C-alpha positions as CSV (number, residue, x, y, z in Angstrom):
1,M,19.4,9.4,5.0
2,I,15.9,8.6,3.7
3,E,15.4,7.7,0.1
4,I,12.2,6.5,-1.7
5,K,12.7,4.8,-5.1
6,K,11.2,2.3,-7.5
7,I,12.2,-1.3,-6.6
8,P,11.7,-4.7,-8.2
9,K,8.8,-6.8,-6.9
10,E,11.1,-9.3,-5.3
11,L,12.4,-6.8,-2.8
12,T,8.9,-6.2,-1.5
13,Y,8.4,-9.8,-0.3
14,S,10.6,-9.8,2.8
15,I,9.0,-6.6,4.2
16,R,5.5,-7.8,3.3
17,Q,6.3,-11.0,5.2
18,A,7.8,-9.3,8.3
19,V,4.8,-6.9,8.7
20,L,1.8,-8.3,6.9
21,R,2.2,-12.1,6.8
22,V,4.1,-12.9,10.0
23,G,4.6,-16.6,10.3
24,K,3.3,-17.3,6.8
25,P,5.4,-18.6,3.9
26,I,7.1,-16.0,1.7
27,T,4.8,-17.2,-1.2
28,S,1.9,-15.6,0.7
29,C,3.6,-12.3,-0.1
30,Y,3.3,-12.7,-3.9
31,F,0.3,-10.7,-5.1
32,D,-1.6,-11.3,-8.3
33,G,-0.5,-8.4,-10.6
34,D,2.9,-7.8,-9.0
35,D,4.5,-8.4,-12.4
36,L,2.2,-6.4,-14.6
37,H,3.8,-3.6,-16.6
38,T,1.2,-1.2,-15.1
39,T,2.3,-2.1,-11.5
40,L,4.9,-0.2,-9.7
41,H,6.7,-1.0,-6.4
42,F,8.2,1.7,-4.1
43,G,10.8,1.1,-1.4
44,L,11.7,3.4,1.4
45,L,15.4,3.1,2.4
46,I,17.0,4.5,5.5
47,D,20.8,4.6,5.2
48,S,20.4,2.1,2.3
49,N,18.4,-0.4,4.3
50,L,14.9,-1.2,3.0
51,T,12.4,-0.4,5.8
52,G,9.1,0.1,4.0
53,V,7.3,-0.8,0.8
54,V,4.1,-0.1,-1.1
55,S,2.9,-1.4,-4.4
56,V,0.6,0.6,-6.9
57,F,-1.7,-1.4,-9.1
58,E,-3.9,0.0,-11.9
59,N,-7.1,-1.7,-10.7
60,K,-10.8,-0.9,-10.8
61,N,-13.0,-1.3,-7.7
62,N,-16.7,-1.5,-8.6
63,N,-17.7,0.5,-5.5
64,F,-16.5,3.6,-7.4
65,T,-17.3,5.1,-10.8
66,E,-14.1,6.9,-11.6
67,A,-12.5,5.7,-14.8
68,L,-8.8,5.6,-13.8
69,Q,-8.4,3.9,-10.4
70,F,-5.3,2.7,-8.6
71,Q,-5.1,0.3,-5.8
72,L,-2.4,0.3,-3.1
73,R,-1.3,-3.1,-1.8
74,G,1.3,-4.3,0.5
75,M,1.9,-1.1,2.3
76,A,4.3,-2.1,5.1
77,V,6.9,-0.4,7.3
78,L,9.1,-2.5,9.6
79,E,7.8,-2.3,13.1
80,S,10.8,-0.6,14.6
81,Y,10.2,2.4,12.1
82,Q,6.4,2.6,12.6
83,R,5.0,5.8,14.1
84,S,8.0,7.8,12.9
85,G,6.4,9.5,9.9
86,I,8.2,7.5,7.2
87,G,5.0,5.6,6.4
88,K,3.4,8.9,5.5
89,Q,6.3,9.8,3.3
90,L,6.0,6.5,1.5
91,L,2.3,6.9,1.0
92,Q,2.8,10.4,-0.3
93,E,5.3,9.2,-2.9
94,A,2.7,6.6,-4.2
95,E,0.0,9.3,-4.2
96,D,2.2,11.7,-6.1
97,F,2.9,9.0,-8.7
98,I,-0.8,8.2,-9.1
99,F,-2.0,11.7,-9.4
100,Q,0.8,12.5,-12.0
101,K,-0.6,9.6,-14.0
102,K,-4.0,11.4,-13.8
103,G,-5.5,8.7,-11.5
104,A,-8.9,9.8,-10.3
105,L,-9.1,7.6,-7.3
106,I,-6.8,5.6,-4.9
107,W,-8.4,2.8,-3.0
108,F,-7.2,-0.2,-0.9
109,N,-8.2,-2.7,1.7
110,A,-7.0,-1.4,5.0
111,R,-6.4,-3.6,8.1
112,K,-8.5,-2.5,11.0
113,S,-5.3,-1.6,12.9
114,A,-4.3,0.8,10.1
115,V,-7.5,2.7,9.6
116,A,-6.6,5.6,12.0
117,F,-3.3,6.1,10.1
118,Y,-5.1,6.4,6.8
119,K,-7.7,8.7,8.2
120,K,-4.9,11.0,9.3
121,C,-3.8,11.0,5.7
122,N,-7.2,12.1,4.5
123,Y,-8.6,8.7,3.3
124,Q,-12.2,8.0,3.7
125,L,-13.7,4.7,4.9
126,I,-16.5,2.6,3.4
127,D,-18.2,1.4,6.6
128,E,-18.7,-2.3,6.1
129,P,-15.8,-4.4,7.4
130,F,-15.0,-7.7,5.7
131,E,-12.7,-10.6,6.5
132,I,-9.7,-11.7,4.4
133,N,-9.0,-15.4,5.3
134,D,-5.9,-15.8,7.5
135,V,-5.3,-12.1,7.5
136,G,-8.1,-10.4,9.4
137,T,-10.7,-7.6,9.4
138,H,-10.3,-5.0,6.6
139,Y,-12.1,-1.9,5.3
140,I,-12.1,-0.3,1.9
141,M,-10.6,3.1,2.1
142,Y,-10.2,5.7,-0.7
143,K,-9.1,9.2,-1.7
144,K,-10.2,11.0,-4.8
145,S,-7.9,13.3,-6.8
146,L,-8.4,17.0,-6.2
């Protein structure tokens, strides 16, 4: 059984570490803003086991003019569950929440390896790649509300 629900920030750390910060200390999985009252964390559970996470931050990116913007961070699905469609379900839950809050734009920094996934989910790419130290090449991607 698949369930997506709001979770405390602390539950995101082990999944973030296993997928996004392999070999790095758990403290590298603590993001600025994780504990703000405007931040929300979603967990995807399969048979009560946490297998994926995403965090939603109310955060403005100066590349865009929309007033109410949300940033996705820490989107991660355990490797053994990737390419099964659950990541798309988790992303959809975050999108639904943002658009219910009247968010005009969703943006995030996507790893080069994840760009194709997000393009399939109708996100657009800002062409210029950039490096995040000790993490790798990223691109800004975004989707505007309809």
